[in-house]
PALUMBA-841958 format. One record per residue (C-alpha): y, x, z; residue in one letter. Coordinates in steps of 0.001 Angstrom, whole numbers, plus 524288, in hexadecimal, padded with zeros to 5 digits. Each point is the difference from the previous one (the first is absolute). Example, Ala and Ser with C-alpha at 12.3 -4.5 7.8 and 13.67 -1.06 7.14 Angstrom:
<pts>
7EE6C8300C81E78A
80D708055A7FD6CS
</pts>
This chain:
<pts>
30359828E132B3BM
80AC87F8F87F8C9E
7FF1F7F15380125S
803A47F5F67F5BFN
80BEE7FBAA8077AR
80D087FF777F8E4D
8069780D1C7FF1BL
80C778023780795D
80B66800067F63CP
807C5808D780927N
7F6C380B6A7FD7CK
8011D807BA7F367D
7F6A280B7080129D
7F5248015C7F602L
7F2CF802F980644P
7F72A80A397F9FEL
7F2E37FBD880593R
7F6A58093A7F8FAA
7F874808BB80978N
8019380C297F79AT
7FC888093580B2EN
7F2877F9CF800C9H
7FD177FE4A7F190M
806FE804587F39CL
7FF0D7FA3A7F25BV
7FE7880B817F6D0R
7FEEC7F8807F334H
801CD7F21E7FAEAY
7F95B7FA0B7F41CV
8066F7F3417FBF9L
7F9F77F6897F65AD
809AA7F4F27FDFAL
803147F4D17F6D1T
80D9D7FA487FE31V
7FF997F1147FF54H
80D1E7FB647FAD1F
7FC8C7F18B80028Q
7FCDF8004680E9AR
8097880B1D802EDK
7F6338081D8077DV
7FA3080D827FEB4I
7F1D78002A80426G
7F3D4808458001AG
7FAE380AE980881S
8042E80CA68063DI
7F69980A9880485V
80416808F980B16L
7FA0B80D77801B4F
801A38037280E52L
7FF8C80C0A8087EE
8004B8006E80EEAP
80D8A803B4804D5G
8050980A0980990V
7FD0A7F78D80BECV
7F1E87FCA980342S
800847F38F807C2S
7F57F7F6F8804CCK
809627F4BD7FF53H
807727FD6A7F395G
80B3F7F7307FD69E
805487F683803B8P
7FD41802C680E40G
8079C80CBA7FFA7D
80C0F7F9447FAC6I
803097F95580CC8S
8034C80D1C80624N
809488046A7F546T
80DA67FCC37FB2AP
7F9787F61F7F70BV
7FD517F6DF80B50Q
8045F7F1C97FF34N
7FE5D800087F15AL
7FF357F14E80062S
80EB680031801E4Q
802FF808057F3E1V
8061E7F8147F512S
802DB801747F1AFS
80B497FA3F7F88AK
7F5A27F9037F80CH
7FC817F7F780C02D
80C967F8707FE1EV
801A87FF317F156S
7F1B77FFF97FBF9S
7F7697FA5780AB3P
7F1C4803987FEF8I
7F7EC7F4F57FA74T
7F1497FE9B7FF24P
7FA76805DC7F3A2E
7F8377F55A7F908P
7F86A809037F710N
7F4D08081A8052CK
7FD5580D087F9A8V
7F5087FFF57F627I
7FD8D80E367FC88P
7FBF38030B7F20BP
7F14E800417FDE8E
7FE067FC1E80E44E
8019E7F12E7FFC7P
7F7567FDE280BCES
80661809C780926C
8076A7F5738075BL
7F3CE7F967804C3C
7FFDC800E880EB2G
80BF1808F380053G
8022F80A7580A2FN
80D607FC9180550D
7FFD37FED080EC9V
809137F679806AAS
809C58051C809E8S
7F88C7F8A980A8FV
7F424808B97FDEBL
8077A80C7D7FD37W
8041F8067D80CADG
805D580CC180493D
7F5028022680997E
7F6208035F7F568S
7F94380D2680184E
7FEC68011A7F13DE
808D7808B27F7EEF
80A277F87F7F835T
805AF805117F356L
80DF27FAE07FF40V
806E57FF387F2E5L
80DE07FBAC7FD5BD
7FF3B7F2EB7F93AC
809517F49D7FE25C
7FFA17F3B77F7A3D
7F2A1802C97FA4DL
7F4367F7057FF5CT
7F4438087480369V
7F2F07F9CF7FCD9S
7F5DD80A8D8027CK
7FE4A80DE580506V
7F3D8807CB7FC63E
7F9B880D0880310E
7FC49807467F392L
7F355807617FE28D
8049C80C3A7F8DFV
7F25D805F2800EDT
7FD007F8307F3AAT
8092C808E37F81AV
7F71280AB67FA80P
80B048095A7FC59D
8057C7FF4680DC2L
7F3078036080644K
7FF7E80C667F7D2K
80C03805138072AL
7F895800C780CC5D
7F517808F07FB9EV
8047980A7E80976D
7FE8B7F63F80B34Q
80D338046180541Q
803CD7F21F80313H
7F2547FAB4801A7A
7FE357F5D280A8AN
7F37A7F85D7FF60T
805717F547808CAD
80C697FE447F80CH
7FCC5804FF7F27AQ
809F57F7407F94ES
80B02804C6808D6S
7FBE280E187FDD1S
800D37FE2D7F158L
80D8A7F9F480100V
8045A80B4E80886Q
7FB298096C7F5ABR
807027F8387F57DL
80D5B7FFBF80692V
7FEA980E8880333S
7FE32804657F1E6M
809B080A9D7FBCDP
80B4D7FC427F733S
7FA94807C37F47BV
7F5547F5A47FF55S
809307F45880043W
7FAF37FA2A7F33FR
7F2117FFCB804ECL
804B57FB1380D18Q
807327F4837F9D5H
7F4507FC937F7AFE
7F7807FFDF80C2BL
809F47F7B780735Y
7FF297F6257F4F9M
7F127800007FFFEQ
7FFB27FE5580EC3C
809A37F4B57FF57S
7F6007F88A7F7EFR
7F4DE802A580973S
7F8727F47B80586P
801197FC6880E32T
7F691805C9809CFV
7F2CF7F9507FE86H
7FDBD7F4CC8098BN
80CE8802EF806D1A
8090E7F5268044AQ
80E16800397FB27P
8092E806F580930L
807247F7168096DR
80EB57FF387FE8CF
80BD27F91A80583H
80DDB7FEF37FAB4T
80C9B7FDC180762D
80E24800577FB9CR
8007880E9F7FDADW
7F2338054C7FF3AS
7F1FD7FF0E7FB6FL
7F6388042180A65Q
7F1FA803777FC6BI
7F3F28025B8086BR
7F1BF802D97FE00K
7F6D77FA9A80A15E
7FB3C80A3B80984G
8090980AE57FAF7V
808918058880AD3C
805C880C707FA0DT
80781803437F38FP
7F5AB809FB7FC22R
7F5747F57A7FFB9D
808867F64B7F8A3F
7FD397FE317F157P
80767809E57F7C7H
800457F7D27F391A
804E37F2068017CV
802EF7F5C07F597R
809AC7F505802A9I
8012D7F3CD7F794W
80D5B7F9A680086Y
80B477F9287F931E
80EA5800F2801B3T
8084B7F48180484K
80CB87FAD67FA98L
805F08025C80D61T
7FE0380EA97FE9FG
80D89806058009FG
7FCF380C4B7F851S
7F9467F97B7F458V
80A9F7F9DC7F798R
7FBF67F5537F697W
80B6F7FC9F7F73ET
804927FE867F1F5N
8060380AF37F82FD
80CF37FEDC7F8D4Q
7F8DD7F9847F4ADD
7FA627F5998092EA
7F234805907FF2DR
7F787800FF80C13C
7FE6880D5880658C
7FC9B8061A80D0DV
803CF80CBF8068FY
7FECB805C780D86T
80B7280372808ACM
7FBFD807C180C03G
80AA67FA438089AS
7FF847F9558098CP
7F17E8003B80337I
7FBF180B1E7F711N
7F2FA7FEAF7F8F4N
7F8147F8A980A27R
802FD7F3787F86EA
7F9A1806027F3EAL
7F3AC805D3805FDF
7FA838030980D8EP
803DF80DFC802CFC
804F7809CF809DBQ
80ECE7FF667FF82E
803F980B388091BP
8051880B3F7F79EP
7F6258096F80600V
7F4FC7F85D7F97CA
8016A8073F7F322M
7F57E7FCAF7F622S
7FCB1800047F1A1T
7FC7B7F4107F7F7W
7FA6A7FA877F383Q
803207F2787FAF5A
7FA5E7F76D7F56DR
808A47F46B7FCF5V
7FCD87F4E07F6A5R
80AE07F7F87F9F6A
801AE7F7217F411P
80052807137F2FFC
80E887FE167FDA5D
803A18067680CFDY
8026880E4A80313T
7FBC4805B780D0DV
8086D80B0E80542L
7FC258070780C6BM
8025880BF680863S
7F5748083A7F993G
7FF3280DBD7FA95E
7FA047FBCB7F324N
805E67F8537F4DDQ
7F6537F4CD7FFF7A
7FADB7FA507F363F
7FB047F1F9800ECP
7F1E27FCE57FD3AK
7F9F77F2DB7FCB4P
7FB497F87280BD4A
7FBA67F1FB8008BE
804CC7F6887F593T
80EC67FFFA7FEFEG
801C780B6F80975S
801D080E997FFEDL
7FD4A8099580AE1Q
808B780B4A803D5W
7FB2C80BB3807CED
808EF808D080801Y
7FDA580AB2809F3Y
806F380A0480899V
7FAE280CF68050DT
80B708030780906M
7FE147F9C580D74P
80B397F68D80275M
8036B7F58F80A1FP
7FB097F2887FC19A
80E047FAF77FFE4S
8029A807D47F387T
7F6157F8367F7F4F
807467F7B47F5F6T
7FBFC7F6BF7F53DI
8078B7F80B7F5F7A
7F9907F68A7F679V
807D87F9247F587G
802437FEA87F180Q
807DA80C877FFD3W
803258073B7F366L
8018F80EAF7FEC0E
80D2F805297FB8AA
8003D809737F49FG
7F35A7FAD97FA36V
800D27F9EB7F289K
7F3EA7F7D280249H
8001B7FC9780E86P
7F28A7F9CF7FFBEN
7F741809C4806E4F
7F38C805227F9F6E
7F3B37FCD88077EV
7F82780C0C8037DE
7F33D800757F89EK
7F94080AB2807B3T
7F9BC8001280D51D
8078780BCE804F7K
803A37FCB680E0FP
80BB78091B800DEY
80AEE8054C7F7AFN
7FCFE80E8280059K
80CA6803EA7F922E
808217FD5080C20L
7F70A80644809EDS
8032180C8380735V
7F81380BE97FC76S
800ED80C5680808L
7FFCC80D887FA0ED
7FBB880BE680783N
80E1980432801C1D
803487F2C4805DED
7F7168027280B76Q
80A06809A280552Q
808CC7F49480387Y
7FC4D7FB1080D7CV
803437F2298046DC
8006D7FB5F80E1AS
7FB017F22A7FDB2H
7F23D7FA817FFD7M
7F782803577F468D
803407F8A27F376Y
802CC803CE7F1B4P
80E2B803D680270C
8097F801B37F4B2R
8074B80A688078FF
7F420808C87FDF4M
7FFFB7FE757F129A
80866809797F83CS
801497F6207F4E2A
805C57F60480951A
80A08809BD80503R
805D3801757F266T
7FF077F1977FC64Q
80E2C7FBAE800C8T
7FD417F24A7FAD0V
7F39F7F8BF803B9I
7FA267F57C7F712P
807B57F374801D8H
801027F21A7FAFCR
809987F4CA801C8V
7FBDC7F1AB8009EF
8080A7F38D80024A
7FF1C7F1927FCAEP
803687FD6C7F1ADP
80DF27FBA3802B4C
8034780D228065CH
7F7EF8089F7F72EL
80B608043D7F76CQ
80877803C380BB2K
7F4A18074F80601A
7FE14807097F311N
80E72803607FE5FD
80340803BC80DFFM
7F454802CF808C0V
7F715806F77F662L
80A1080A4E7FBB7P
804808028280E05L
7F286801AC805E7L
7FC9F80D837FA76P
80D97804F480385L
7FE767FB7D80E15C
7F255805BF800D3L
804E580D047FACDT
80B2780027809D0A
7F6BF7FD3A80B40A
7F6D080AD97FBBDH
80B40809B87FF09S
803897FD4880E3AV
7F2E87FDB7806CBL
7F5DD805DB7F702G
7F26D7FA707FD88V
7FF397F1577FDD7H
7F6597FB6880A79P
7FA697F56C7F71DF
7FA55801697F270S
8067E7F4867F93AR
809FD7F520801ECL
801387F1D87FBD4D
80CE27F8B9801B0V
7FFF97F12180051L
80BBA7F6EE7FF31I
7FBBF7F5CA809E5V
803A17F182800DEP
80D607FB958047ES
7FB3D7FC8D80DBBG
7FDE080E738031AF
8073A802AF80CACS
8053280DC37FD83S
804A5808CE7F4FDL
7F3548078B7FFBFG
7F35680378806DFM
7F7CA80C2F7FE2CA
7F14A800BE80161S
7F69180A797FB61P
8005A8005E7F11CH
808497F3AA7FEB3I
80E1C7FBF980273V
805297F21A8008BF
80DF97FE5D7FB12L
808DA7F4468015AS
805AE7FA1E7F3A7Q
80D52802568065BS
7FF8A80E4D7FC14V
7FFE37FC1C7F1A2L
80DE17FAB48006FT
80C34807B77FCD3G
8000480E947FD93E
7F4B28091E802A4R
805258051780D0DN
7F9947F59F80876L
7F30E800FF7F8DAC
8000280ECE7FFE3G
8038B8017980E55A
7F5A57F62C803E9R
7F5A7806D17F7D7L
803AB80CCE80698C
7FECB7F98880D63H
7F27C7FA857FD39E
7FB3980C9D7F9BFI
804738075B80C30A
7F66F7F7AA807C3H
7F4D0806D37F910S
802EA80B71808E9W
8065B7F97E80BC7F
7F90E7F377803AFG
7F364801C47F854L
7FBBB80E3A7FEF0A
8065B801FD80D58I
7FF627F3E680887G
804C67FC4A80D74A
7F5938004F80A8DR
8073A7F4D7806B2D
804CB7F4E97F761W
80C677FE9280808T
8049C80D147FA90E
803E27FA0F7F309E
80B24809AA7FE9DW
7F61280A7D7FC6AI
7FDA87F83A7F3A0S
80CAC7F8D07FD49E
809DA809BD80542G
7FA4080B017F7DDF
7FF137F78A7F3C6A
80E357FBA680186T
8048C80E0580174Y
7F7C7804EA7F4A5L
803D87F5317F69CE
80DC2805DB7FF56D
7FA7B80D9A7FDB8V
7F6BB7FB737F549F
80A1C7F76D7F96BW
809DB80B267FF72S
7F5BC8081B7F8FDH
7FD717F4ED7F658V
80E877FE887FD2AQ
8019280EC27FE90K
80C527FF918082CL
807CC80BFE80349G
8011F8042480E36C
80D397F982801D7R
7FC1E7F3437F96DE
7F34B7FF6080787A
8070F8025480CDBE
80A137F57E7FD2FE
7F5697F6407FC7BQ
7F8A1802DF80C92R
80C747FEAE807FAQ
802757F29F7FA53L
7F1F77FBC78027BK
800C08051C80DE9A
80C467F81C8027EL
7F9F47F3A17FA8AL
7F3E3801F78084FR
80897802E480BABW
806D67F2FD7FE53R
7F3087F8E67FE72R
7FA6E8065580C32L
80C477FCC9807B7S
7FEF47F1BD7FC3CD
7F19E7FFA380373E
802058060680D60L
80AA07F614802FDQ
7F7FB7F44C7FBA9N
7F22980267804ABS
7F880800E780CB1E
8013880D5080648E
7F15F8018C801E9E
7FDF97FE937F150L
8096980B397FD8FQ
7F74A80A438064DV
7F83F8089A7F6CBL
7F5858032680A11R
7FE547F362807DCP
7F3FA80568806E4N
8080180BD980475K
7F7898099B8079EE
7F3EA7F79F7FD45N
801558017E7F146T
7F2CD802EA7FA02G
7F8337FC0280C00E
7F4BD7F6597FF2CV
7F63C7FA1780960S
7F2C9805E08031DE
7FA267F7F47F503S
80AAE8035B7F636G
8069C7F2B3800B9A
80EDF7FF4B80097S
80BA27F7D37FBC6V
80AF1801DD7F62AV
80C327FCBC8078EK
808DC7F5AD7F9D6H
7F7C87FFD07F381A
7FF8F7F11780008L
80E347FDCB80380N
805847F7CD7F4C4P
80C848082480002E
7F8E780CE97FE82K
7FD327FF717F149P
80E737FE527FD38F
8046F80BC8807D6M
802A280D5D7FA25Q
801C4807CA80C70V
7F435808937FD5CH
80532802C17F244Y
80DF2802FC803FDL
7FE97806D880D0CK
7F517808447FA86G
8087E803617F449Y
80B90803EB8086BF
7F78A80829808F9L
7FAA28078E7F45EL
80D958016B7FA48K
804DD8058180CDCF
7F4D7809BE800B5L
80213803FB7F1C7A
80E34802CD80302D
7FBC98093480AE6Q
7F7B2808CE7F755V
804D97FD227F249G
7F9FE7F6677F67CE
7F90E80A057F78DE
7F8FE8061080B9CK
7FD477F27480570F
7F9567FBA07F36BL
7F83280C8A7FF7BD
7FB937FCCA80DC7F
7FBCE7F2777FB57F
7F6FD8062C7F5F6K
7F9DC808D280A4CV
7FEB97F47A8094DF
7F9167F7FB7F589V
7F6D280B477FD41G
7FC1F8009680E41K
7FF0D7F19680379F
7FBD47F8E07F390H
7F3EC7F7BB80217G
8033D7FE8E80E74Q
806DD7F6E580980L
80B86804FF807D6I
809937FC6780AB8L
80E7B80349800A3S
7FDAA80BD88086BQ
7F738806227F5A0D
80B61800447F68EF
80A388040A80A09L
7F77C80AB5805B7Q
7FD5B8062A7F2C6M
80E7D7FEF17FCCEL
803D28076080C60L
7F57380A237FDA6D
80504802217F220T
80E71800308039BF
800F1805B780DC2P
80E89801D07FE08G
801A07F13F8002EM
7FE3B8005180EBCS
80C68808148011DR
8079F7F8437F5DCS
7FE1C7F36580798V
801A48067180D41N
7F1D07FFE980461I
7FDED808CE80BB1H
7F1B9802C88033CG
7F6CF7F56080486G
7F2B37FBEA7FB09T
7FD2D7FD107F1CCA
800D07F16A802A8L
80CEA8019A8072AE
80551807967F485Q
7FBD17F51D7F6D3Q
806FB7F62F8089DI
80C48808657FFF4D
80008800D67F12EV
7FF057F1517FF1AV
809D17FD2D80AADK
809DD808F27F9D7Q
7FF447F8B37F33ES
8071A7F6F08095BQ
7FAC27F333804EAM
80AD27F630801F2G
809BE7F7567F931L
80366801377F1C3L
80DF78029C7FC2DV
807B57F3608011AS
80AE6803567F68ED
7FBBE7F7E87F462Q
80CE4802FB7F94BR
7FBFC80E3D7FEF7L
7F3047FC237FA0FI
806657F6977F66CN
809CD80A657FC10A
7F51E809C27FE0BS
7F8A57F6C97F724I
80C4D7FD4E7F80DA
8039E80E527FF16N
7F4858090980267R
8086B80C3F80001S
807A97FB1780BD7S
7F4418023E808A1Y
7FB7580E0E7FFAET
7F226804B280175T
8030B8069D80CEAS
805FB7F37F80576Q
7F42A7F8207FBDEL
7F6878099B80629R
807B68002580C90K
800927F131800BDS
7F1917FE517FD0CI
7FC2380A0C80A34A
808E47F98A809FCA
7FC9C7F1E47FDCES
7F2367FD317FB39V
7F70B7F9CE80A1AN
7F201804257FCEBV
7F90E7FCD280CD7Y
7F45B808497FC41L
7FBD48049E80D71I
</pts>
């Protein structure tokens, strides 16, 4: 059990406390209101749960003490120094439940001990004020009870849990009905005469118990949590836009989404979600959702926006941005309020023809675009661009025309767009990077609007590449960021060359110049940063491993230097460039498309990519002098022979190459990259 003692500032690992091996969240239903005057987001979240792969009598946190997550009381965040946690003066008052705070169900740390025999559901949670946790009685939903007529999941002792199990197990062809039932269940009353579930919060988690329940299978499968965010939450950014108007957006780093809602942060906890968000009438709510939401009237002075996803994704990919944004390319930017009660935009949904069923995916069941013939030929997905008024003209002149070109280029290289639509938002000036990709939405810095279109176009290509690498295919271990950023950095050059319609020679010269600039940047970073932060796989042979409960840590994730480092971008890029040089770029990109077809909708580790690469190009073993050995040893040899070590120290050669690109031939560049890039993958 983590105490309330001060965290040790010398530690920088981010704990993932959720016991995902004991219990998995399969679906979230959020019902939230954005309060700009108080700068909080508050309401409820309903979790639909399913027992995990490990059946344990004892839940968390007792199991944590025997895992790498031990001594969590010594883990610190950079916010501990700059933004000390202060008591939250405002208690949560959930809508339509003004009396729910009476009595409360928070248990003090004095009464909450590890020695309890009861099962504990552990959720990742930070800087949230939780007021109440309830067990829902889904047996009151008539339409849900009809699903269990065959008694397949009948359990007279736990009828509610049986119904939830049936609900989360519905096939993807019934996703509309499933989402409607999720929404109905989220509004269910609490179990009659039942006490609220007991809970306790510490620095990094929310822990929930039900009296007398000792196993995950007997724990409630539908739980509602009432809460509010805090100003100290690092991933919820309250600020003013460039027109000095209040806005809020989420930034997953450094503590991911646990400061927005209680959730399971480990990537393996892939789930779907629905969200209803209320905001003042003059605000637009953008979110990572498959549908283009149309606002509906809510209470006086407010509108509600409904979003959903059917593709299971890690909770860290959930993104929201609320502000007085305007849409580029629209003569009358004031949106039209939807006048119907249709819950979903059917135009953007995936429909499967009989011929589509021949395409077989390897991921869990969901309505996959890769199985739809119409999606395979859709070179440009529906897209919109939003910005504050002062940047609307630049967004209209630069971003909006570039976006379809970048989308077309990406489709020509990788094939099916994994997501059905895309919104792009020019975020406030305090945004800490050039861009950030989430499902269905990309945040862009205003910096990309300056100068010529090269910076904006290349950045759009980078973020669009994340649709495949980073989102549709994610890293099973968060420390393997290169799987996302290295691939996106490599592909941005490929996409941008397609957009520019460059000839082979021009494209090669441009890539040489970019490689040299990145080489210089990487050299500087390696000379001016801690060596342990330069390693792409800091967990080494333990990468991807978790405790018996599913808890783990993200190494160095809270180190204040980490967000400013680009090692995972640059080393990953150079590794891919080296491998492309071994087989030829055209064959390498064809391999990418096959790799995406096999692994989309899944989480991978480095060895998954390297193994498939060696299987596809067995001649690579000979070209890099691999002689026998196991598959893992061969992977290590490929990586080692992209040469781990010092970068070239002759800056004069680099400077000369930048000044006169023709003085540095392609063969020389390839040789130098292969001989000098330190990737530290294995």
